[in-house]
Backbone as a ProteinNet text record, in pm:
[ID]
protein_1_A
[PRIMARY]
XXXXXXXXXXXXXXXXXXXXXXXXXXXXXXXXXXXXXXXXXXXXXXXXXXXXXXXXXXXXXXXXXXXXXXXXXXXXXXXXXXXXXXXXXXXXXXXXXXXXXXXXXXXXXXXXXXXXXXXXXXXXXXXXXXXXXXXXXXXXXXXXXXXXXXXXXXXXXXXXXXXXXXXXXXXXXXXXXXXXXXXXXXXXXXXXXXXXXXXXXXXXXXXXXXXXXXXXXXXXXXXXXXXXXXXXXXXXXXXXXXXXXXXXXXXXXXXXXXXXXXXXXXXXXXXXXXXXXXXXXXXXXXXXXXXXXXXXXXXXX
[TERTIARY]
-2846.9	-2780.6	-2641.3	-2627.8	-2497.8	-2399.1	-2444.4	-2357.8	-2313.4	-2402.6	-2367.7	-2261.1	-2265.1	-2164.8	-2028.3	-2024.9	-1897.8	-1841.1	-1929.4	-1887	-1856.9	-1925.2	-1913.2	-1769.2	-1685.9	-1547.6	-1469	-1495.2	-1426.7	-1457.5	-1585.8	-1627.4	-1577.7	-1564.8	-1515.1	-1371.2	-1288.2	-1148.4	-1140.6	-1220.4	-1225.4	-1263.6	-1365.1	-1416.2	-1311.3	-1232.5	-1127.2	-1024.7	-981.1	-887.9	-949.1	-1076.4	-1149	-1151.6	-1192	-1202	-1064.8	-964.9	-830.5	-777	-805.6	-760.1	-835.8	-965.5	-1046.5	-1005.5	-977	-952	-805.1	-713.3	-570.9	-499.6	-517.4	-449.3	-312.1	-297.4	-172.1	-108.7	19.4	87.7	55.6	-49.1	-100.6	4.1	77.3	176	284	328.3	432.6	382.5	259.2	203.7	184.8	134.5	114.2	246.8	351.4	483.6	536.3	516.3	560.6	488	357.6	280.2	324	352.8	385.8	525.6	621.5	761.2	812.3	748.8	797.8	709.6	576.6	486.5	442.6	401.8	347.3	443.8	575.3	665.7	660	640.3	630	501.8	392.6	266.8	279.8	341.7	359.8	448.9	557	646.7	573.2	500.3	431	327.8	254.5	148.3	204.8	308.8	365.5	446.9	498	577.2	489.9	370.7	289.3	180.9	160.4	55.4	116.2	94.8	147.8	73.5	142.8	86.3	17.6	-99.9	-170.1	-217.8	-275.4	-322.6	-436.6	-517.7	-626.4	-572.5	-453.7	-395.6	-364	-324.5	-296.1	-421.2	-534.2	-659.6	-702.4	-684.4	-722.1	-636.8	-507.2	-420.2	-458.4	-485.2	-525.3	-655.2	-747.8	-873.8	-847.7	-768.5	-740.1	-672.2	-579.2	-508.2	-600.7	-683.1	-775.7	-878.2	-928.7	-1026.7	-964.2	-844.4	-777.5	-751.4	-698.5	-669.5	-797.9	-903.7	-1031.9	-1085.7	-1078.6	-1129.6	-1045.3	-914.6	-828.3	-863.4	-888.6	-928	-1061.6	-1156	-1286.4	-1272.3	-1190.5	-1166.1	-1100.1	-1003.8	-933.5	-1030.4	-1117.2	-1214.3	-1312.7	-1356.9	-1450.2	-1386.6	-1262.2	-1192.9	-1172.3	-1145.4	-1128.1	-1257.8	-1369.8	-1499.6	-1535	-1483.9	-1514.7	-1413.1	-1309.3	-1208.5	-1119.6	-1092.6	-1010.1	-864	-792.4	-649.2	-574.6	-442.7	-359.4	-378.5	-381.4	-402.9	-540.1	-645.9	-780.2	-789.9	-724	-722.5	-659	-544.1	-476.2	-561.5	-625.9	-710.6	-830.6	-889.2	-1003	-961	-840	-789.7	-770.2	-713.4	-696.4	-831.3	-932	-1063.3	-1147.4	-1123.4	-1209.9	-1158.6	-1025.9	-968.6	-930	-925.8	-870.4	-970.8	-1027.8	-1126.5	-1060.9	-1134.1	-1087.1	-1109.4	-1024.1	-1041.6	-983.5	-909	-844.2	-919.6	-904	-961.4	-1112	-1174	-1319.3	-1373.8	-1318.1	-1370.8	-1354	-1235	-1209.3	-1305.1	-1330.5	-1427	-1567.9	-1609.9	-1742.9	-1750.8	-1644.1	-1640.4	-1646.7	-1575.6	-1577.3	-1718	-1788.6	-1925	-2019.2	-2005.8	-2102.7	-2074	-1944.1	-1908.2	-1825.5	-1794.2	-1728.2	-1576.8	-1513.6	-1368.1	-1297.2	-1353.1	-1289.4	-1292.2	-1404.9	-1413.6	-1316.7	-1298.1	-1205.8	-1062.8	-1024.6	-890.1	-868.5	-968.4	-958	-953.2	-1029.1	-1031.1	-894.6	-822.3	-687.5	-594.9	-609.8	-528	-561.1	-689.6	-729.7	-664.6	-666.3	-606.3	-458	-388.4	-246	-222.3	-295.4	-274.3	-318.7	-430	-473.6	-372.9	-314.8	-211.3	-91.8	-54	57.7	25.8	-96	-134.4	-141.6	-194.3	-201.4	-62.9	29.5	162.5	254.7	202.2	277.9	202.9	90.7	12.7	-41.4	-92.5	-149.2	-46.3	71.3	177.3	225	229.7	271.8	179.8	47.8	-44.7	-48	-31.5	-24.6	96.5	206.9	330	321.5	271.6	268.7	164.5	66	-36.5	-16.3	93.2	120.3	162.5	173.5	207.5	347.5	431.8	565.5	564	449.5	436.3	553	570	680.8	667	781	780.6	753.5	734.8	710.8	828	949.7	1068.1	1080.9	1055.1	1063.6	960.2	838.4	733.2	768.8	824.2	865.5	977	1067.9	1176.4	1122.8	1020.2	960.4	893.3	829	766.1	871.5	981.2	1087.3	1148.5	1155	1217.5	1126.6	996.6	904.4	939.7	961.9	999.6	896.1	767.9	665.1	684.5	735.6	764.1	878.7	980.5	1093.9	1048.7	960.6	910.4	834.5	750.4	672.4	763.6	862.4	953.4	1034.7	1085.4	1163.7	1078.2	954.8	865.6	835.2	811	780.4	900.2	1018.3	1140.3	1165.1	1152.5	1175.6	1073.4	948.1	846.4	873.9	908.1	934.3	1050.6	1153.1	1270.4	1262.5	1141.7	1114.8	1214.9	1247.4	1337.4	1258.4	1301.2	1230.2	1284.3	1193.4	1230.1	1199.9	1292.4	1268.2	1140.4	1070.7	943.2	953.2	1061.7	1076.7	1087.6	1154.6	1166.8	1032.4	955.8	822.1	730.6	748.8	667.8	692.7	817.4	849	785	790.4	726	576.3	515.1	370.8	332.8	413.5	381.6	373.2	471.8	472.6	364.4	350.4	250.7	109.5	80.9	-53	-83.4	20.1	-1.2	-31.1	0.5	-9.3	-153.2	-241.8	-379.1	-454	-454.9	-525.7	-464.6	-332.7	-270	-320	-325.9	-376.7	-521	-601.2	-741.5	-753.8	-666.8	-666.6	-629.1	-530.9	-490.9	-608.3	-686.3	-803.9	-900.7	-927.5	-1016.2	-963.3	-832.9	-771.5	-788.1	-763.8	-775.4	-919	-1014.7	-1155.7	-1188.5	-1125.8	-1150.1	-1088.7	-986.1	-915.6	-966.6	-1067.3	-1119.9	-1181	-1148.8	-1213.7	-1313.5	-1441.6	-1547.4	-1526.7	-1476.6	-1461	-1353.5	-1267.4	-1158.7	-1191.9	-1310.8	-1349.6	-1425.3	-1374.6	-1442.9	-1547.4	-1670.9	-1773.5	-1808.9	-1796.3	-1831.6	-1732.1	-1604.3	-1505.3	-1524.9	-1560	-1585.5	-1706	-1809.2	-1929.8	-1899	-1819.7	-1783.7	-1703.5	-1607.3	-1527.7	-1611	-1710.6	-1798.8	-1880.8	-1936	-2016.1	-1930	-1810.1	-1721.4	-1684.3	-1653.1	-1610.7	-1724.2	-1845	-1952.8	-2047.5	-2054.2	-2148.7	-2076.3	-1985.3	-1917.6	-1826.4	-1754.3	-1656.9	-1718.2	-1826	-1882.3	-1939.1	-1989	-2040	-1925.3	-1812.9	-1695.6	-1645.7	-1652.4	-1607.7	-1688.7	-1819.8	-1906.4	-1870.4	-1845.4	-1810.1	-1678.3	-1578.3	-1448.1	-1460.3	-1534	-1545.3	-1622.2	-1698.6	-1770.2	-1672.4	-1549	-1449.8	-1345.5	-1363.1	-1263	-1310.7	-1224.9	-1262.2	-1239.4	-1312.3	-1300.5	-1434.4	-1431.5	-1555.3	-1643.4	-1766.2	-1865.5	-1827.6	-1760.2	-1720.1	-1618.4	-1520.4	-1420.6	-1488.1	-1581.7	-1653.4	-1727.4	-1793.1	-1867.5	-1774.2	-1658.8	-1561.6	-1511.9	-1478.1	-1422.8	-1525.4	-1649.5	-1754.5	-1777.8	-1783	-1805.5	-1689.9	-1566.9	-1451.4	-1447.3	-1493.2	-1492.5	-1594.2	-1690.4	-1795.4	-1762.8	-1643.5	-1604.6	-1575.2	-1584.4	-1552.6	-1404.4	-1365.3	-1226.6	-1133.3	-1018.6	-921.1	-866.3	-850.1	-798.8	-656.9	-580.1	-440.9	-430.5	-532.7	-524.9	-517.2	-582.4	-572.2	-429.4	-365.9	-227.2	-136.5	-158.1	-78	-103.3	-230.1	-264.7	-201.1	-196	-131.9	18.5	76.3	220.9	270.2	198.3	243.2	165.8	75.6	-3.1	-81	-154.9	-233.6	-382.2	-429.7	-568.6	-618.4	-553	-591.6	-735.3	-787	-925.4	-1023.6	-995.5	-1081.8	-1080.6	-962.4	-951.6	-1018.8	-995.8	-1055.2	-1207.3	-1259	-1403.8	-1465.9	-1401.1	-1451.7	-1450.5	-1346.8	-1339.7	-1453.6	-1478.2	-1587.1	-1721.2	-1744.3	-1873.3	-1898.6	-1797	-1817	-1832.4	-1764.5	-1776.7	-1916.8	-1973.2	-2109.7	-2211.4	-2192.1	-2284.3	-2279.7	-2164.5	-2150.2	-2243.5	-2288.8	-2385.2	-2513.8	-2543	-2661.5	-2628.8	-2514	-2483.1	-2432.4	-2357.1	-2302	-2411.7	-2513.8	-2623	-2691.3	-2702.1	-2763	-2676.6	-2544.6	-2453.9	-2459.2	-2463.9	-2475.8	-2602.2	-2710.2	-2836.4	-2820.3	-2753.8	-2739.2	-2651.8	-2548.4	-2461.5	-2513.3	-2628.1	-2689	-2622.8	-2555.2	-2486.2	-2586.2
-1523.2	-1615.4	-1652.6	-1677.9	-1712.6	-1597.8	-1474.1	-1359.4	-1347.6	-1376.3	-1371.7	-1475.5	-1590.1	-1693.5	-1653.3	-1562.6	-1510.1	-1409	-1325.8	-1219.6	-1272.2	-1380.6	-1432.8	-1463.3	-1529.3	-1556.1	-1430.9	-1321.3	-1195.4	-1149.9	-1153.8	-1111.6	-1209	-1335.5	-1434.3	-1404.8	-1365.9	-1332.7	-1204.4	-1103.9	-981.8	-1015.4	-1099.8	-1134.6	-1211.3	-1295.8	-1370.2	-1274.7	-1175.8	-1076.4	-994.8	-960.9	-883.5	-958.9	-1086.2	-1166.1	-1194.6	-1216.8	-1241	-1122.5	-1002	-882	-863.1	-891.9	-877.3	-978.1	-1101.3	-1209.2	-1219.1	-1191.2	-1209.7	-1076.6	-992.6	-863.4	-876.8	-823.6	-835	-697.1	-698.6	-575.6	-554.3	-477.4	-462.6	-401.1	-305.6	-237.3	-333.6	-423.5	-519.4	-613.6	-659.5	-751.3	-679.3	-556.1	-480.7	-450.6	-425.8	-400	-523.4	-640.1	-764.9	-787.2	-759.3	-778.5	-681.4	-558	-453.6	-469.6	-504.9	-507.1	-646.3	-752.6	-887.6	-966	-957.4	-1040.9	-975.1	-849.1	-781.5	-776	-760.2	-760.9	-891.1	-1003.1	-1131.3	-1138.3	-1083	-1080.9	-994	-877.4	-788.1	-852.5	-916.4	-983.1	-1091	-1176.8	-1287.7	-1236.7	-1134.2	-1082.3	-1025.8	-945.3	-883	-982.8	-1085.6	-1185.1	-1281.7	-1310.4	-1416.2	-1366.3	-1235.8	-1183.2	-1111.2	-1167.4	-1108.7	-979.4	-886.3	-755.9	-756.9	-689.2	-668.8	-523.5	-481.7	-343.7	-313.2	-415.6	-394.3	-351.4	-401.3	-364.8	-215.4	-159.3	-16.1	64.4	25.5	95.4	78.5	-41.5	-66.7	18.2	27.7	108.9	256.8	305.4	445.1	472.6	377.8	393	403.6	310.1	309.9	438.9	487.3	610	731.2	742.1	854.7	852.9	734.7	724.1	765.5	718	750.3	900.2	959.3	1103.9	1184.4	1143.6	1214.6	1209.1	1092.5	1077.2	1155.9	1158.6	1237.3	1385.4	1435	1575.1	1602.7	1510.4	1528	1526.5	1434.6	1429.9	1559.2	1607.1	1730.5	1848	1863	1972.5	1956.4	1833.1	1806.7	1838.7	1796.6	1819.9	1968.4	2043.6	2187.1	2252.2	2208.7	2264.2	2225.4	2109.7	2062.4	2109.2	2178.6	2227.7	2118.6	2015.4	1904.2	1943.8	1887.6	1909.2	1811	1821.3	1735.7	1587.1	1543.1	1400.9	1352	1433.9	1394.6	1386.8	1480.4	1477.2	1347.6	1311.8	1189.6	1066.2	1064.6	950.9	940.7	1054	1052.5	1005.8	1041.1	993.7	843	792.1	647	576	636.9	573.8	595.8	705.4	737.5	696.4	683.8	666.8	524.3	433.3	301.3	189.8	124.8	17.6	-116	-200.9	-336.4	-425.7	-409.4	-480.3	-620.4	-655.3	-786.1	-890.7	-887.8	-995.3	-982.4	-879.5	-866.2	-857.6	-765.3	-740.9	-856.7	-918.1	-1026.5	-1144.9	-1193.5	-1304	-1265.8	-1142.9	-1098.9	-1097	-1048.9	-1048.3	-1191.3	-1282.2	-1422	-1478.9	-1452.2	-1503.3	-1438	-1308.4	-1234	-1238.9	-1238.5	-1221.8	-1335.7	-1435.9	-1554.5	-1546.4	-1651.3	-1665.5	-1557.3	-1522.4	-1418.8	-1284.5	-1253.3	-1130.5	-1132.4	-1248.8	-1261.4	-1230.5	-1272.6	-1240.7	-1090.3	-1016.4	-870.6	-814.7	-876.8	-830.4	-843.9	-949.1	-966.7	-855.5	-816.4	-706.3	-576.1	-552.7	-434.4	-438.6	-555.4	-571.1	-535.8	-577.2	-548.4	-397.2	-328.9	-185.1	-107.3	-148.2	-80.9	-101.1	-220.2	-246.4	-154.9	-136.3	-46.6	96.2	142	278.3	295.5	193.6	201.4	205.6	128	118.7	230.7	324	444	567.2	598.2	715.9	700	579.2	556	571.6	511.4	522.2	666.4	737	877.2	958.8	946.5	1025	975.6	844.9	793.7	850.8	861.8	913.5	1063.3	1138.3	1283.8	1329.3	1243.1	1280.2	1219.4	1145.2	1082.3	1181.6	1132.7	1221.4	1280.4	1212.9	1267.3	1391	1412	1527.2	1532.9	1423.5	1414.4	1521.1	1568.8	1664.5	1591.8	1669.7	1611.1	1523.3	1572.3	1496.6	1368.8	1377.3	1259.3	1154.8	1200	1106.3	1035	1109	1047.4	946.7	976.5	884.2	755.8	768.4	649.7	562.3	625.9	549.5	470.6	534.8	469.4	354.1	368.5	264.9	146.2	156.5	48.4	-79.3	-191.4	-316.9	-366.1	-333.5	-382.8	-325.3	-203.3	-143.7	-217.8	-249.9	-324.1	-461.8	-526.8	-658	-651.3	-547.9	-533.2	-508.5	-421.7	-388.8	-511.1	-583.6	-703.9	-806.9	-827	-922.3	-883.7	-754.5	-706.6	-722.4	-689.9	-702	-847.4	-938.5	-1079.9	-1134.6	-1083.9	-1129.2	-1078.7	-951.4	-890.7	-959.7	-997.1	-1061.9	-1214.6	-1266.8	-1411.7	-1492.1	-1444.3	-1515.8	-1621.5	-1745.6	-1856.5	-1878.6	-1882.6	-1906.4	-2052.1	-2122.1	-2262.7	-2278.4	-2389.9	-2414.1	-2415.7	-2471	-2475.9	-2335.4	-2245.4	-2107.4	-2036.2	-2062.5	-2004.2	-2054.3	-2180	-2234	-2155.6	-2119.2	-2039	-1901	-1840.5	-1711.7	-1722.3	-1829.3	-1850.1	-1857.3	-1925.9	-1942.2	-1806.8	-1721.4	-1590.7	-1499.6	-1503.2	-1417.6	-1453.5	-1582.4	-1625.4	-1585.1	-1565.6	-1527.4	-1379.8	-1298.4	-1152.9	-1104.6	-1151.2	-1101.4	-1135.9	-1262.9	-1289.8	-1218.2	-1196.3	-1124	-980.6	-915.9	-778.7	-773.4	-871.4	-873.4	-897.6	-981.3	-1002.9	-874.3	-801.6	-674.6	-577.7	-574.9	-488	-525.1	-654.7	-698.2	-660.5	-673.8	-635.4	-485.8	-404.8	-260.5	-219.1	-288	-258.9	-286	-389.4	-422.8	-320.2	-247.6	-152.1	-9.6	10.7	144.9	201.2	325.6	398	494.2	474.9	551.9	703.1	745.9	890.4	950.2	865.6	915.2	914	869.8	864.9	992	1064.8	1184.9	1140.7	1125.4	1061.8	1143.8	1274.9	1353.8	1330.1	1311.8	1279.8	1137.2	1046.6	908.2	901.3	979.9	980.9	1033.4	1140.3	1196.4	1095.9	1029.6	928.9	812.3	774.5	663.2	696	816.5	856.9	861.8	914.7	923.3	783.8	694.2	559.8	478.4	484.9	394.2	452.2	583.6	647.3	721.9	811	894.2	810.6	716.5	638	564.8	486.1	419.6	516.5	631.6	732.2	787.4	820.1	868.5	759.6	634.4	523.8	516.8	532.1	529.3	643.3	761.5	877.5	853	802.4	776.4	671.6	565	454.8	494.6	600.9	649.7	686.9	722	766.4	658	537	431.8	326.1	286	184.4	42.2	3.7	-131.8	-202.2	-336.8	-412.2	-403.1	-451.4	-437.5	-515.8	-628.3	-707	-631.1	-571	-492.4	-375.8	-309.7	-199	-246.3	-361.9	-414.2	-445.3	-504.9	-536.6	-409.9	-309.3	-185.9	-109.3	-107.9	-40.4	-113.1	-245.7	-324.1	-306.9	-309.4	-291.8	-151.4	-52.8	84.2	103.3	12.1	23	-54.5	-111.4	-189.9	-100.9	-156.2	-77.4	-47	19.8	62.8	-58	-48.2	-156.5	-179.9	-308.1	-342.2	-290.6	-281.8	-236.2	-94.9	-11.5	126.2	133.5	39.7	35	4.2	-88.2	-122.5	-1.1	76.7	197.5	299.1	315.3	412.9	376	246.5	201	224.7	188.3	196.8	340.1	438.1	576.5	661	594.6	663	779.6	749.7	849.8	828	873.5	858.1	714.8	613	474.7	441.6	505.2	479.1	529.1	646.1	701.2	612.2	568.4	481.9	347.7	290	160.3	168	274.2	288	305.8	384	401.9	269.2	189.7	57.2	-30.9	-29.6	-109.5	-64.2	67.3	118.9	84.5	105.2	77.2	-71.9	-153.1	-298.2	-345.1	-292.1	-329.6	-276.6	-152.1	-92.4	-166.5	-223.6	-293.8	-413.1	-465.2	-575.5	-534.1	-404.7	-352.3	-292.2	-224.7	-152	-241.4	-345.4	-431.5	-502.2	-561.4	-619.4	-516.6	-391.4	-286.8	-257.1	-249.5	-225.8	-343.2	-465.2	-583.1	-577.4	-529	-515.8	-413	-301.6	-193.8	-235.3	-316.1	-358	-483.4	-532.9	-647.4	-779.6	-793.5	-918.7	-1021.3
2577	2668.9	2619.2	2486.5	2431.2	2449.5	2427.9	2446.4	2591.6	2683.9	2825.3	2858.5	2792.1	2816.8	2762.4	2664.1	2616.1	2715.7	2771.1	2861.9	3002.1	3042.2	3178	3220.1	3134.9	3178.6	3212.8	3141.3	3170.3	3312.4	3346.2	3480.1	3586.9	3551.4	3647.4	3687.2	3589.4	3619.3	3701.2	3663.6	3744.9	3889.3	3904.2	4037.6	4118.1	4050.2	4118.5	4178.3	4099.2	4151.9	4264.1	4249.1	4350.2	4483.5	4479.2	4602	4661	4574.1	4624.7	4703.1	4654.2	4723.8	4854.6	4854.4	4975.1	5082.8	5040.7	5137.5	5178.3	5086.6	5114.2	5124	5022.7	5018.8	4955.3	4833.9	4760.5	4741.7	4709.9	4670.1	4521.8	4495.5	4359.5	4267.4	4316.6	4233.1	4183.6	4269.6	4230.4	4121.5	4135.3	4035.6	3902.8	3908.1	3784.1	3715.8	3794.4	3737.4	3665.6	3725.2	3661.9	3529.9	3528.8	3405.9	3297.3	3337.3	3240.8	3183.6	3269.7	3226.7	3188.2	3236.6	3208.5	3112	3129.2	3050.2	2919.3	2925.8	2807.6	2688.8	2708.8	2593.3	2513.9	2582	2512.5	2430.2	2484.6	2410.5	2286.5	2300	2185.6	2080.1	2124.5	2030.5	1952.5	2021.6	1954.5	1855.3	1893.5	1807.1	1677.6	1688.7	1569.3	1486.8	1549.6	1477.5	1397.2	1446.4	1385.6	1291.2	1278.2	1191	1070.7	952.6	829.4	795.8	730.4	698.1	561.5	551.9	424.7	420.9	306.9	292.4	388.9	421.2	517	652.3	686.8	815.8	820.5	706.1	701.2	731.6	668.5	694.9	840.7	894.5	1033.9	1128	1098.4	1183.1	1176.3	1055.4	1040.3	1114.2	1107.7	1180.4	1330.8	1383.6	1527.4	1570	1488.2	1520.7	1518.3	1412.9	1402.8	1515.2	1547.9	1656.1	1789.3	1815.4	1941.6	1953.2	1847.4	1849.2	1865.8	1795.1	1806.1	1948.1	2010	2146.7	2246.8	2225.4	2314.6	2306.1	2185.3	2169.5	2237.5	2224.4	2287.9	2440.1	2491.4	2635.8	2683.1	2605.7	2644.6	2652.3	2552.5	2554.2	2669.3	2693.4	2803.3	2938	2955.4	3082.8	3109.5	3002.6	3019.6	3066.8	3008.9	3049.5	3192.6	3237.4	3371.4	3474.3	3430.5	3523.4	3579.8	3501.6	3547.8	3553.2	3649.7	3659.3	3570.7	3574.2	3490	3519.2	3645.9	3673.6	3625.7	3648.2	3605.5	3452.6	3383.7	3237.6	3188.1	3243.7	3201.4	3231.1	3347.9	3383.6	3291	3254	3162.1	3022.6	2981.3	2852.5	2856	2964.5	2977.4	2972.7	3034.8	3039	2914.5	2842.9	2730.9	2594.6	2579.8	2445.9	2410.4	2509.1	2481.4	2516.5	2414.4	2437.8	2470.1	2534.9	2566.6	2444.6	2345.2	2218.3	2218.6	2322.2	2325.5	2403.3	2535.3	2616	2636.6	2582.9	2586.6	2443.9	2366	2232.3	2136.3	2134.9	2039.7	2057	2179.2	2193.9	2148.1	2174.3	2130.8	1978.2	1913.5	1766.7	1713.5	1774.4	1730.4	1735.4	1844.5	1857.6	1757.4	1738.4	1658	1508.7	1470.3	1329.8	1271.5	1352.1	1300.1	1298	1241.3	1244.9	1163.9	1047	965.3	1038.3	1097.8	1176.3	1292.6	1351.3	1464.2	1422.1	1300.7	1251.3	1245.4	1198.3	1196.3	1338.6	1428.6	1567.2	1632	1596.3	1650.8	1603.2	1475.9	1424.3	1496	1520.4	1597.7	1735.6	1797.5	1929.5	1926.5	1819.8	1806.6	1802.1	1714.3	1698	1821.7	1881.1	2002.7	2115.5	2120.2	2220.2	2198.7	2071.8	2040.3	2083.1	2052.6	2089.2	2240.7	2309.2	2454.9	2516.8	2458	2515.5	2469.7	2392.9	2357	2407.5	2343.6	2383.2	2524.8	2556.3	2688.8	2799.1	2778.2	2877.7	2890.2	2779	2782.5	2874.5	2855.7	2937.4	3081.6	3102	3238.9	3310.6	3238.4	3297.3	3324.1	3225.7	3239.3	3342.1	3371.5	3468	3604.7	3622.9	3751	3857.9	3980	4091.1	4078.2	3999	3980.8	3890.5	3818.8	3729.1	3630.3	3557.1	3462	3353.7	3305.6	3195.8	3064.8	2958.3	2826.8	2785.4	2804.5	2766.3	2848.4	2978.1	3063.7	3024.7	2989.7	2951	2821	2724.5	2598.3	2622	2711.8	2742.8	2805	2888.3	2948.9	2843.9	2746.7	2638.5	2563.2	2529.4	2452.8	2531.3	2663.3	2745.8	2774.1	2740.7	2775.4	2699.3	2768.5	2702.6	2601.8	2622.9	2531.6	2391.2	2380.9	2250.5	2183.7	2260.3	2205.2	2156.3	2232.8	2192.1	2060.9	2045	1922.1	1801.8	1818.9	1708.2	1667.4	1764.1	1732.7	1660	1707.1	1642.3	1498.9	1475.9	1340.6	1248	1295.5	1213.4	1175.7	1272.3	1243.9	1145.1	1155.2	1060.9	920.1	907.3	776.1	705.8	781.4	722.4	725.8	759.4	754.8	836.7	953.8	1042.9	1118.5	1108.1	1172.8	1313.5	1409.5	1548.5	1583.1	1647.8	1684.1	1765.2	1741.7	1808.4	1959.4	2012.3	2158.2	2217.2	2144.2	2191.4	2185.4	2078.7	2067.9	2178.2	2218.1	2328.1	2457	2479.5	2597.9	2588	2468.7	2446.9	2472	2421.4	2439.3	2586.8	2665.9	2808.3	2878.7	2853.8	2919.7	2860.9	2726.3	2661.1	2707.4	2717	2758.6	2902.3	2982.8	3122.9	3139.2	3038.1	3054.9	3064.8	2976.2	2974.3	3103.2	3147.2	3274.4	3393.8	3391.2	3502.5	3507.7	3391.9	3385.5	3433.4	3396	3437.8	3587.7	3643.2	3788.2	3861.2	3807.1	3867	3870.6	3762.2	3760.1	3871.6	3887.3	3995.1	4132.3	4152	4279.6	4306.1	4202.6	4219.3	4247.6	4184.7	4211.9	4358.1	4414.2	4554.7	4648.1	4599.2	4684.2	4667.8	4582.9	4560.3	4688.3	4716.2	4824.6	4761.9	4791.2	4726.3	4739.5	4852.2	4873.2	4783.1	4725.6	4643	4494.2	4457.8	4316.9	4280	4181.4	4132.9	4031.1	4076.1	3993	3869.6	3876.5	3758.5	3645.7	3679	3576.2	3524	3614.5	3573	3480.5	3510.1	3426	3286.4	3280.4	3150	3068.6	3133.3	3063.9	3016.2	3096.1	3059.6	2935.9	2930.5	2814.3	2688.4	2700.9	2584.7	2535	2627.8	2587.9	2526.3	2585.2	2546.1	2441.5	2430.4	2337.8	2225.7	2264.2	2164.4	2075.1	2134	2057.8	1937.9	1953.8	1835.1	1732.1	1777.5	1682.5	1597.7	1662.5	1589.5	1493.6	1536.4	1450.9	1322.2	1333.7	1215.4	1120.2	1174.1	1090.8	1017.1	1087.4	1025	914.4	942.1	845.7	719.8	728.3	609.2	497.5	533.5	435.9	405.4	462	444.4	345.1	247.9	148.3	199.1	302	356.2	343.7	348.2	332.1	456.3	441.3	548.6	673.5	656.2	772	856	790.3	864.1	934.7	866.7	930.1	1054.8	1044.9	1159.5	1275.5	1245.7	1349.6	1417.6	1339.4	1394.9	1477.9	1432.3	1509.8	1642.4	1635.6	1757.2	1855.4	1804.1	1891.8	1953	1877.9	1930	2041.8	2051.8	2153.4	2281	2288.4	2404.6	2525.2	2645.4	2765.9	2775.1	2881.5	2900.6	2906.9	2841.1	2841	2981.4	3017	3149.5	3170.3	3061.7	3073.6	3129.4	3106.6	3153.2	3305.4	3373.3	3518.7	3561	3488.3	3517.2	3500.9	3393.7	3372	3483.2	3520.1	3623.9	3757.5	3786.6	3910.2	3903.1	3790.3	3774.3	3791.8	3736.2	3739.6	3841	3916.9	4020.4	3960.5	3851.8	3780.2	3808.6	3923.4	3962.9	3938.6	3998	3970.6	4010	4115.3	4155.2	4050.4	3993.8	3890.4	3766.1	3723.5	3606.1	3631.6	3749.6	3782	3788.3	3849.3	3859.4	3721.2	3634.4	3498.4	3423.7	3444.7	3383.3	3431.6	3561.5	3617.3	3562	3561.7	3515.4	3369.1	3284.3	3141.5	3115.3	3193.6	3175.1	3209.8	3317	3355.3	3254.1	3210.5	3113.3	2980.3	2947.9	2820	2807.7	2919.9	2915.6	2845.1	2845.9	2778.1	2641.8	2633.1	2510.2	2397.6	2430.4	2325.8	2246.5	2310.9	2231.3	2141	2186.9	2104.3	1982.3	1999.9	1886.6	1789.3	1842.8	1755.4	1670.7	1730.9	1654.9	1544.1	1574.4	1475.8	1356.5	1381.7	1271.9	1201.6	1247.7	1182.9	1210.4	1323.4	1356.7	1409.2
[MASK]
+++++++++++++++++++++++++++++++++++++++++++++++++++++++++++++++++++++++++++++++++++++++++++++++++++++++++++++++++++++++++++++++++++++++++++++++++++++++++++++++++++++++++++++++++++++++++++++++++++++++++++++++++++++++++++++++++++++++++++++++++++++++++++++++++++++++++++++++++++++++++++++++++++++++++++++

């Protein structure tokens, strides 16, 4: 019951966006663009500015990178066997490689593993956000209807404001530059608005899904990779990492999270099979109600 009370607010925000789209009808693309280009850079800046670096962060980053690359390779091989096209491949990568480690995973870690575990979960969220806003945007761009070239996709990644926000925040932190409290308050206001906005966008997109346009076999493959293959790969990677048991538990739990809500925003922004990505997000989020308690049991939480 306690775990359900942690997960319930997530579903409430999704449902709010869902009902708002059904009852009112919004321009989803415009809202997602505002979240991606205006709000997310402030969140990235604040996260990288306020979290000091330690050696554990290096191991966590390497873990996140290895897990993401491994999952992308698995998705690529799976898509080839299934005869997927370029848009379907990109959508499956968005759905299979990037877990919801922030607005879903972090609260679950806090409940299951306590405040210290939550601190590690925030670092995971930072690195996963960086990977999503680089690798994720790259595949969303290259698989969009515009069929961007490799060079064009890389240019789009470099131009993304969220990357600039993260770099600026990291530089200011490393050089111990103090920002006035009033200015940080303004940053906090915009940063705090980004996560619920992204979650509302997901709910809106779920309401706009046309069942006939969802390729269920690709969604099923992405769901299995995200919910089953990902935590297994995480356990294998962590076998070779010199980190404590708490960090291992946090990383395994975060790797078992459903599809990140941000991937729907990317799919909408670049028109990369948004229905397929949204449906995979919905399916994995619902399935997580069963799989997350099982993972918690396995890690002894």
